[in-house]
PALUMTOR-262793 format. One record per residue (C-alpha): residue number from 1; x negated, y negated, z negated; residue in three letters. Coordinates in Angstrom, 3 decimals, padded with zeros to 6 digits, always signed. Last residue first. Layout:
<rs>
[NUM [X Y Z] "Ala"]
...
</rs>
This chain:
<rs>
[355 [+087.068 -037.483 -019.005] "Ser"]
[354 [+089.823 -036.242 -020.491] "Leu"]
[353 [+091.334 -032.240 -020.127] "Ile"]
[352 [+088.960 -030.406 -021.723] "Glu"]
[351 [+087.918 -032.656 -024.705] "Asn"]
[350 [+091.436 -033.043 -026.000] "Leu"]
[349 [+090.940 -029.403 -027.169] "Arg"]
[348 [+091.968 -029.754 -030.478] "Gly"]
[347 [+094.992 -027.903 -030.264] "Ala"]
[346 [+097.304 -030.494 -031.102] "Ala"]
[345 [+095.352 -032.756 -029.168] "Arg"]
[344 [+095.697 -030.939 -026.378] "Ala"]
[343 [+099.415 -030.101 -026.609] "Arg"]
[342 [+100.052 -033.789 -027.006] "Val"]
[341 [+098.035 -034.715 -023.720] "Ile"]
[340 [+099.346 -032.063 -021.669] "Glu"]
[339 [+103.191 -033.134 -022.417] "Gln"]
[338 [+102.586 -036.778 -021.272] "Ala"]
[337 [+100.819 -035.080 -017.996] "Ile"]
[336 [+104.133 -033.318 -017.989] "Arg"]
[335 [+106.175 -036.200 -018.669] "Arg"]
[334 [+105.031 -038.074 -015.862] "Gly"]
[333 [+105.050 -035.062 -013.461] "Thr"]
[332 [+109.196 -034.666 -014.314] "Ser"]
[331 [+110.514 -031.832 -016.295] "Leu"]
[330 [+114.679 -031.959 -016.327] "Gly"]
[329 [+114.819 -028.587 -017.492] "Pro"]
[328 [+111.361 -026.844 -017.845] "Glu"]
[327 [+109.714 -024.354 -015.523] "Val"]
[326 [+112.359 -023.411 -013.516] "Leu"]
[325 [+113.503 -026.697 -013.778] "Asp"]
[324 [+110.186 -027.989 -012.050] "Ser"]
[323 [+111.069 -026.380 -008.937] "Tyr"]
[322 [+114.557 -027.350 -008.005] "Pro"]
[321 [+112.712 -031.157 -009.117] "Ser"]
[320 [+113.210 -032.979 -012.442] "Gly"]
[319 [+115.163 -036.096 -013.561] "Ser"]
[318 [+111.368 -038.204 -012.700] "Ile"]
[317 [+111.953 -036.132 -009.587] "Tyr"]
[316 [+111.632 -038.359 -006.589] "Leu"]
[315 [+109.165 -040.712 -008.301] "Asn"]
[314 [+106.473 -037.004 -008.149] "Thr"]
[313 [+106.457 -038.342 -004.097] "Gly"]
[312 [+104.470 -041.420 -005.341] "Ala"]
[311 [+101.278 -039.316 -006.157] "Val"]
[310 [+099.825 -038.133 -009.510] "Ile"]
[309 [+096.233 -037.470 -008.871] "Arg"]
[308 [+093.868 -035.463 -007.098] "Thr"]
[307 [+095.354 -035.848 -003.489] "Ser"]
[306 [+094.375 -033.455 -000.516] "Ile"]
[305 [+094.248 -033.327 +002.604] "Glu"]
[304 [+095.086 -031.704 +006.151] "Phe"]
[303 [+095.872 -028.756 +004.833] "Val"]
[302 [+097.131 -026.285 +007.619] "Lys"]
[301 [+099.428 -023.730 +006.498] "Phe"]
[300 [+100.751 -020.914 +009.495] "Arg"]
[299 [+103.882 -019.893 +009.071] "Leu"]
[298 [+104.284 -019.169 +013.573] "Asp"]
[297 [+105.858 -022.721 +014.000] "Glu"]
[296 [+103.305 -024.410 +011.710] "Thr"]
[295 [+103.955 -025.439 +008.534] "Met"]
[294 [+101.459 -028.481 +007.640] "Ile"]
[293 [+099.273 -030.055 +005.087] "Gly"]
[292 [+098.875 -031.894 +001.756] "Glu"]
[291 [+098.494 -030.099 -001.474] "Val"]
[290 [+099.163 -032.666 -004.224] "Cys"]
[289 [+097.243 -032.440 -007.711] "Phe"]
[288 [+098.450 -033.416 -010.883] "Pro"]
[287 [+096.568 -032.198 -014.374] "Gly"]
[286 [+092.718 -031.355 -014.665] "Val"]
[285 [+090.471 -030.082 -011.549] "Met"]
[284 [+087.909 -028.438 -012.114] "Gly"]
[283 [+083.543 -028.696 -012.893] "Gly"]
[282 [+082.369 -030.051 -010.385] "Phe"]
[281 [+081.903 -027.944 -007.434] "Leu"]
[280 [+082.306 -024.228 -008.985] "Asp"]
[279 [+085.114 -025.530 -011.029] "Ile"]
[278 [+086.832 -027.266 -007.690] "Ser"]
[277 [+086.728 -023.959 -005.822] "Arg"]
[276 [+088.885 -022.744 -008.350] "Glu"]
[275 [+091.409 -025.349 -008.054] "Val"]
[274 [+091.051 -025.337 -003.868] "Ile"]
[273 [+091.872 -021.326 -004.115] "Arg"]
[272 [+094.752 -021.740 -006.694] "Ala"]
[271 [+096.375 -023.875 -004.298] "Ala"]
[270 [+096.134 -021.735 -001.054] "Val"]
[269 [+097.221 -019.081 -002.781] "Asp"]
[268 [+100.318 -020.788 -004.416] "Phe"]
[267 [+101.511 -022.224 -000.973] "Ala"]
[266 [+100.923 -018.951 +000.115] "Asn"]
[265 [+103.562 -017.116 -002.713] "Asp"]
[264 [+105.894 -019.752 -001.781] "Leu"]
[263 [+106.459 -019.359 +001.603] "Leu"]
[262 [+109.128 -016.170 +000.847] "Ser"]
[261 [+110.674 -019.156 -000.914] "Glu"]
[260 [+111.007 -021.526 +002.004] "Arg"]
[259 [+109.886 -024.702 +001.146] "Leu"]
[258 [+111.742 -027.349 -000.559] "Val"]
[257 [+112.016 -030.987 +001.001] "Val"]
[256 [+112.488 -034.651 -001.021] "Pro"]
[255 [+112.004 -037.127 +001.168] "Val"]
[254 [+109.476 -039.744 +000.189] "Asn"]
[253 [+109.103 -043.457 +000.861] "Gly"]
[252 [+107.475 -046.469 +002.476] "Thr"]
[251 [+104.444 -044.805 +003.702] "Val"]
[250 [+102.358 -046.516 +006.648] "Val"]
[249 [+101.632 -044.942 +009.537] "Phe"]
[248 [+101.516 -048.035 +011.683] "Thr"]
[247 [+102.269 -048.148 +015.367] "Pro"]
[246 [+101.367 -051.373 +017.470] "Arg"]
[245 [+104.478 -053.103 +018.569] "Ile"]
[244 [+104.207 -055.164 +022.045] "Gly"]
[243 [+106.939 -053.357 +023.492] "Ala"]
[242 [+104.494 -050.820 +025.685] "Lys"]
[241 [+102.335 -050.160 +022.777] "Leu"]
[240 [+105.793 -048.860 +020.780] "Leu"]
[239 [+106.459 -046.515 +024.355] "Glu"]
[238 [+103.047 -044.829 +023.873] "Glu"]
[237 [+103.807 -044.312 +020.197] "Gln"]
[236 [+107.150 -042.935 +020.485] "Ala"]
[235 [+105.382 -040.182 +023.062] "Gly"]
[234 [+102.843 -039.016 +020.582] "Leu"]
[233 [+105.140 -039.609 +017.363] "Lys"]
[232 [+108.064 -038.199 +018.814] "Tyr"]
[231 [+108.725 -035.623 +016.246] "Leu"]
[230 [+107.826 -037.047 +013.079] "Glu"]
[229 [+108.295 -040.701 +013.404] "Asp"]
[228 [+106.668 -044.439 +013.850] "Ile"]
[227 [+107.949 -047.734 +012.365] "Asn"]
[226 [+106.775 -047.647 +008.474] "Ala"]
[225 [+106.489 -044.270 +007.677] "Glu"]
[224 [+108.976 -042.118 +005.468] "Asp"]
[223 [+107.191 -039.219 +003.569] "Arg"]
[222 [+107.804 -035.312 +003.001] "Arg"]
[221 [+108.750 -034.255 -000.563] "Asp"]
[220 [+107.415 -031.410 -002.776] "Met"]
[219 [+108.211 -030.196 -006.648] "Gly"]
[218 [+106.675 -029.268 -009.891] "Leu"]
[217 [+104.277 -026.260 -009.210] "Leu"]
[216 [+102.243 -025.009 -011.683] "Glu"]
[215 [+099.063 -023.694 -012.368] "Leu"]
[214 [+097.770 -022.272 -015.457] "Ser"]
[213 [+093.919 -021.901 -017.356] "Gly"]
[212 [+090.800 -020.534 -017.449] "His"]
[211 [+090.761 -019.732 -014.278] "Gly"]
[210 [+093.957 -019.692 -012.469] "Val"]
[209 [+097.142 -018.162 -014.240] "Arg"]
[208 [+100.361 -018.406 -012.812] "Tyr"]
[207 [+102.193 -018.755 -015.998] "Gly"]
[206 [+100.737 -018.599 -019.815] "Arg"]
[205 [+097.492 -019.725 -021.487] "Asp"]
[204 [+097.642 -023.142 -020.900] "Ser"]
[203 [+094.180 -025.021 -021.672] "Ile"]
[202 [+092.582 -025.530 -018.321] "Pro"]
[201 [+096.605 -026.778 -017.245] "Ser"]
[200 [+096.526 -027.398 -013.218] "Tyr"]
[199 [+099.387 -029.210 -012.002] "Phe"]
[198 [+100.975 -028.740 -008.341] "Phe"]
[197 [+102.888 -031.381 -005.647] "His"]
[196 [+103.414 -030.033 -002.389] "Ile"]
[195 [+103.301 -032.585 +000.264] "Tyr"]
[194 [+104.799 -030.536 +003.328] "Tyr"]
[193 [+104.942 -031.928 +006.745] "Arg"]
[192 [+106.189 -029.681 +009.245] "Thr"]
[191 [+105.051 -028.717 +012.702] "Gly"]
[190 [+102.409 -029.617 +015.259] "Leu"]
[189 [+098.730 -030.549 +014.212] "Val"]
[188 [+096.951 -033.309 +015.571] "Tyr"]
[187 [+093.413 -032.406 +015.314] "Glu"]
[186 [+090.903 -034.552 +013.456] "Gln"]
[185 [+088.938 -037.336 +013.856] "Ile"]
[184 [+087.126 -038.913 +010.777] "Val"]
[183 [+086.812 -042.575 +009.680] "Tyr"]
[182 [+084.768 -045.293 +007.710] "Pro"]
[181 [+085.609 -048.165 +008.240] "Gly"]
[180 [+087.601 -050.684 +010.639] "Thr"]
[179 [+087.794 -048.483 +013.526] "Pro"]
[178 [+089.180 -049.800 +017.028] "Arg"]
[177 [+091.029 -046.978 +018.574] "Phe"]
[176 [+092.187 -048.208 +022.291] "Asp"]
[175 [+089.464 -045.658 +023.690] "Ala"]
[174 [+091.050 -042.790 +021.854] "Leu"]
[173 [+093.290 -042.646 +024.471] "Ala"]
[172 [+090.919 -041.252 +026.947] "Glu"]
[171 [+089.809 -038.081 +024.843] "Arg"]
[170 [+093.674 -036.970 +024.522] "Asn"]
[169 [+096.959 -038.231 +023.405] "Lys"]
[168 [+096.030 -040.624 +020.494] "Ala"]
[167 [+097.489 -041.273 +016.908] "Leu"]
[166 [+095.713 -043.742 +014.701] "Phe"]
[165 [+096.225 -044.178 +010.760] "Phe"]
[164 [+095.259 -047.894 +009.938] "Gly"]
[163 [+097.251 -047.697 +006.707] "Lys"]
[162 [+098.887 -044.101 +005.993] "Gly"]
[161 [+099.474 -045.086 +002.359] "Gly"]
[160 [+095.595 -045.576 +002.229] "Lys"]
[159 [+094.283 -043.338 -000.368] "Ala"]
[158 [+090.596 -043.319 +000.469] "Gly"]
[157 [+088.536 -042.771 +003.992] "Tyr"]
[156 [+090.433 -043.753 +007.248] "Tyr"]
[155 [+092.083 -041.278 +009.356] "Lys"]
[154 [+092.180 -040.655 +013.317] "Val"]
[153 [+094.767 -038.394 +014.602] "Ile"]
[152 [+094.430 -036.195 +017.651] "Val"]
[151 [+096.449 -034.501 +020.394] "Pro"]
[150 [+094.199 -032.635 +023.002] "Gly"]
[149 [+090.454 -031.499 +024.287] "Asp"]
[148 [+088.126 -034.262 +021.955] "Val"]
[147 [+084.554 -033.456 +022.225] "Glu"]
[146 [+083.517 -036.863 +023.551] "Asn"]
[145 [+085.151 -038.431 +020.697] "Ala"]
[144 [+082.379 -036.901 +018.139] "Asp"]
[143 [+082.285 -035.154 +015.010] "Glu"]
[142 [+086.006 -033.759 +016.127] "Phe"]
[141 [+087.407 -032.018 +013.205] "Arg"]
[140 [+089.511 -029.178 +013.761] "Lys"]
[139 [+093.007 -028.901 +011.355] "Pro"]
[138 [+092.441 -026.979 +007.904] "Met"]
[137 [+092.871 -023.607 +006.968] "Glu"]
[136 [+091.571 -023.205 +003.200] "Val"]
[135 [+088.866 -020.794 +001.921] "Gly"]
[134 [+087.746 -022.845 -000.944] "Ala"]
[133 [+084.201 -024.069 +000.624] "Gly"]
[132 [+087.185 -025.570 +003.638] "Glu"]
[131 [+088.779 -027.692 +000.941] "Leu"]
[130 [+085.356 -028.733 -000.655] "Trp"]
[129 [+083.541 -029.225 +003.017] "Glu"]
[128 [+086.231 -031.042 +003.491] "Arg"]
[127 [+086.896 -033.101 +000.774] "Glu"]
[126 [+082.830 -034.004 +001.113] "Lys"]
[125 [+083.847 -035.008 +004.371] "Arg"]
[124 [+086.634 -037.309 +003.815] "Arg"]
[123 [+085.226 -039.245 +001.251] "Asp"]
[122 [+087.479 -040.738 -001.241] "Ser"]
[121 [+088.593 -037.068 -002.869] "Glu"]
[120 [+085.088 -035.376 -003.733] "Trp"]
[119 [+083.819 -038.553 -005.084] "Ala"]
[118 [+087.117 -038.715 -007.433] "Leu"]
[117 [+086.508 -035.386 -008.919] "Val"]
[116 [+083.985 -036.499 -011.101] "Asn"]
[115 [+086.883 -038.424 -012.591] "Arg"]
[114 [+088.010 -034.931 -014.520] "Asn"]
[113 [+091.585 -035.623 -015.637] "Gly"]
[112 [+093.060 -038.252 -017.999] "Phe"]
[111 [+090.813 -040.987 -018.251] "Val"]
[110 [+089.210 -042.217 -021.772] "Pro"]
[109 [+087.791 -045.509 -021.612] "Val"]
[108 [+084.267 -046.890 -020.479] "Asp"]
[107 [+085.499 -047.048 -016.542] "Ile"]
[106 [+082.650 -046.195 -014.228] "Lys"]
[105 [+084.548 -043.074 -012.116] "Ala"]
[104 [+087.000 -046.551 -011.173] "Phe"]
[103 [+084.261 -048.209 -010.159] "Glu"]
[102 [+083.018 -045.562 -007.465] "Glu"]
[101 [+087.077 -044.845 -007.070] "Ala"]
[100 [+087.620 -048.233 -005.919] "Gly"]
[99 [+090.087 -050.802 -007.808] "Leu"]
[98 [+092.391 -050.958 -005.330] "Tyr"]
[97 [+092.343 -047.458 -004.182] "Glu"]
[96 [+091.787 -045.591 -007.726] "Val"]
[95 [+095.088 -048.131 -009.185] "Phe"]
[94 [+097.002 -047.880 -005.938] "Ser"]
[93 [+096.815 -043.936 -005.900] "Gly"]
[92 [+097.349 -042.894 -009.524] "His"]
[91 [+095.116 -042.681 -012.254] "Pro"]
[90 [+096.392 -042.188 -016.035] "Ile"]
[89 [+094.148 -043.743 -018.468] "Ile"]
[88 [+094.279 -042.887 -022.330] "Val"]
[87 [+093.879 -045.565 -024.981] "Ala"]
[86 [+093.210 -045.914 -028.319] "Gly"]
[85 [+093.979 -049.136 -029.115] "Ala"]
[84 [+090.560 -049.899 -029.779] "Glu"]
[83 [+089.607 -048.286 -026.514] "Arg"]
[82 [+091.573 -050.419 -024.401] "Leu"]
[81 [+090.844 -053.365 -026.095] "His"]
[80 [+086.929 -052.238 -025.250] "Glu"]
[79 [+087.694 -051.589 -021.565] "Ala"]
[78 [+089.350 -054.663 -020.605] "Leu"]
[77 [+086.575 -055.664 -018.534] "Ala"]
[76 [+086.999 -052.410 -016.335] "Pro"]
[75 [+090.557 -053.903 -015.229] "Val"]
[74 [+089.375 -057.533 -013.965] "Asn"]
[73 [+088.413 -055.136 -010.180] "Ser"]
[72 [+091.753 -054.955 -010.136] "His"]
[71 [+093.012 -058.545 -009.789] "Arg"]
[70 [+094.082 -061.413 -012.439] "Glu"]
[69 [+094.674 -059.548 -015.277] "Val"]
[68 [+097.327 -059.142 -017.841] "Thr"]
[67 [+097.706 -056.488 -020.873] "Leu"]
[66 [+101.460 -055.517 -020.989] "Phe"]
[65 [+103.170 -054.130 -024.303] "Arg"]
[64 [+105.638 -050.930 -024.722] "Asp"]
[63 [+105.638 -049.989 -021.188] "Pro"]
[62 [+109.000 -050.355 -019.587] "Arg"]
[61 [+110.540 -046.758 -018.385] "Ala"]
[60 [+113.379 -046.275 -020.641] "Arg"]
[59 [+113.990 -050.008 -020.313] "Pro"]
[58 [+114.574 -049.979 -016.768] "Phe"]
[57 [+115.830 -053.336 -015.271] "Ala"]
[56 [+112.967 -055.380 -017.732] "Asp"]
[55 [+110.500 -053.447 -015.810] "Tyr"]
[54 [+111.936 -055.244 -012.420] "Phe"]
[53 [+109.923 -058.317 -013.601] "Arg"]
[52 [+106.776 -056.701 -012.642] "Pro"]
[51 [+104.072 -058.232 -015.354] "Pro"]
[50 [+102.199 -060.726 -014.218] "Lys"]
[49 [+098.681 -061.183 -011.787] "Gly"]
[48 [+098.133 -057.260 -012.149] "Ile"]
[47 [+099.598 -055.977 -014.614] "Ala"]
[46 [+098.012 -053.159 -016.865] "Ile"]
[45 [+100.620 -051.526 -018.721] "Gly"]
[44 [+100.311 -049.902 -021.928] "Ile"]
[43 [+101.890 -047.022 -023.510] "Thr"]
[42 [+103.136 -045.250 -026.957] "Pro"]
[41 [+103.401 -041.302 -026.917] "Leu"]
[40 [+106.406 -039.807 -028.191] "Gly"]
[39 [+106.832 -036.987 -025.538] "Glu"]
[38 [+109.610 -038.879 -023.943] "Leu"]
[37 [+108.040 -042.131 -023.894] "Arg"]
[36 [+105.116 -040.870 -022.515] "Ala"]
[35 [+107.334 -039.816 -019.474] "Gly"]
[34 [+109.028 -043.005 -019.251] "His"]
[33 [+105.815 -044.075 -018.968] "Phe"]
[32 [+103.967 -042.273 -016.248] "Ile"]
[31 [+107.372 -042.395 -014.245] "Gln"]
[30 [+107.475 -046.170 -014.322] "Leu"]
[29 [+104.033 -045.955 -013.487] "Ser"]
[28 [+104.118 -043.733 -010.002] "Ser"]
[27 [+102.835 -046.568 -007.654] "His"]
[26 [+102.109 -049.628 -009.429] "Ser"]
[25 [+102.103 -050.767 -013.038] "Cys"]
[24 [+098.035 -050.106 -013.447] "Val"]
[23 [+097.954 -047.433 -015.812] "Thr"]
[22 [+098.106 -046.148 -020.035] "Thr"]
[21 [+099.151 -043.902 -022.446] "Val"]
[20 [+098.169 -044.227 -025.619] "Thr"]
[19 [+096.709 -041.302 -027.823] "Pro"]
[18 [+098.161 -041.411 -031.077] "Thr"]
[17 [+094.908 -042.451 -033.271] "Arg"]
[16 [+092.797 -040.334 -036.142] "Gly"]
[15 [+089.293 -039.741 -033.627] "Glu"]
[14 [+090.894 -041.542 -030.079] "Leu"]
[13 [+088.039 -044.147 -029.890] "Pro"]
[12 [+085.493 -041.230 -030.735] "Val"]
[11 [+086.623 -039.374 -027.477] "Leu"]
[10 [+084.464 -041.259 -024.880] "Arg"]
[9 [+081.192 -040.950 -026.805] "Ala"]
[8 [+081.996 -037.475 -027.641] "Ala"]
[7 [+081.825 -037.064 -023.865] "Ser"]
[6 [+084.547 -035.783 -021.920] "Ala"]
[5 [+085.150 -032.910 -019.823] "Leu"]
[4 [+084.838 -029.478 -021.324] "Arg"]
[3 [+085.811 -026.513 -018.838] "Val"]
[2 [+088.362 -024.437 -020.663] "Gly"]
[1 [+087.986 -021.959 -023.392] "Met"]
</rs>
């Protein structure tokens, strides 16, 4: 039996109703709505301001209906209406970031996954405690700028798509950093970045077994960043600053990649350790998550972050990836979320995947 997540109060609105897949119209919502449609689930799109016009161009991914609010902070006020509609909220990066992890965790509507994970993901120090406790190798962290002994990257808390990240070649270069919020200073590791998309099901009894459930690999990507890029970042930043351009790491797109097959065993081992530790710390993760790391030239995978929800890189694979096709042809992460809801409902186990 998997970990039970949902309270009875939050499940009452679903009794006798078909779960309605609901999320904010942004980030990976096209994929989420498309996946729900393929699995026969109704959908609600929460639009900020007004429904995005581009949804009309994608009839297979347009939600069945829209609910409109002026700003993200108004979403919790929809709770009663959403409960009546049998809504199941699907978290994604924009939704959680703009509403705020604390406010998202308070929404009085069933949420797919374990909302307790947000407190661990949104605080980079707690995130590190989790990952290091799982025995995962990570870049070195510096508590004090005076300890810096080489290239570092400075990151803010939360899912900000790279916005505000700062790269410094040495301790002296850190003097130019002007913080605007909580941050950490992390060793800048040279290597190749991989963002690996996993899915953990606590109700599955087949496949790559972890805890009481199973782990699936659905895809992986790299990310395009606004005006700075991979191998030349350290030198490029200096030259951009000379030209009066402030370098940014804002993610503007994603690039598909595959990992050497011999490295897949290590990738699964890292993900399994993270899942097992999450069960010990806060009752476990449910559904999609992304292990974000760098493969060094000596084939050591250093994890610098984890995203505990669907990530935008999965949008590359709405029709399946080289990995998800080996699980089920044409399987996307959005559809896999919908499948989990359908399967859990049929088995009477919704309380193990909702919170």
